C-alpha positions, 0 to 999 in steps of 0.5 A: 451875088448877095441874096437881095440881088438874086432873083432866081428861085432854086431848090434849097440845098438842104439835107431834107431836100436831098443834098448829100452831107460832108463834114470836116472837123479841124483843130484851130491851127494855121493848117486848118485852111489847107485841110479845108481846101484839100477836103473840098477839092477831094469831094468835088474834083470828080463830080458834076460840080467840078466847075464850081471847084476853084471858087468853092476852094477859094471861098472855103479857104477865106471862111476857114481863115476867118474862123481861125483868126476869130476862134480860140486856139483850143476850139475846133473849126467845123466845115459842113458841105452839102452837095446837090445836083445843081450846086453846093452849100458850105458853112464854116463855124467854130465850136467855141462859145464865142461869136465870130464878129460881123465886120462893119460895112465899108462905104457903099455898103460893102463888107469891110473884110476881104473874105466877105467881099469875095463871098459877096462877089463870087457866091450866089448866096451867102450870109451868117447864121447862129450855129446849131450846135453851140450857143452864141457861135456863128457860122459863115455860109455860102452857096454856089450854083451851076446855073449861073 
């Protein structure tokens, strides 16, 4: 659900709010999406957040695949996951100084990109943000909550 349609107020999933951070850096190769899926699965499988596992793995795979396709081969892909008692936040971005392009909306205002369409349908919140580490880089992030 996109932020404009999410009326529920929740505690932000941020380190400052007590979320636990996990980080994966993967080389930009065709195996990056699998490495990211395995990482998310390993972190979530035996936690109270395990009901979110399948959706988190699917959206992570789409986000990392998108970053892989739009990132120079010489760059790494960075995945950050924050877990809290009520949900998780995953962000994926490249570490190359090139912006991941935002697709133009299709008719009806929906994203014209399969991965973004999935995020729009399955995530409780999602979007893009400038990378904190690298100027002109963009991260794609999404949040999933247990109290859907």
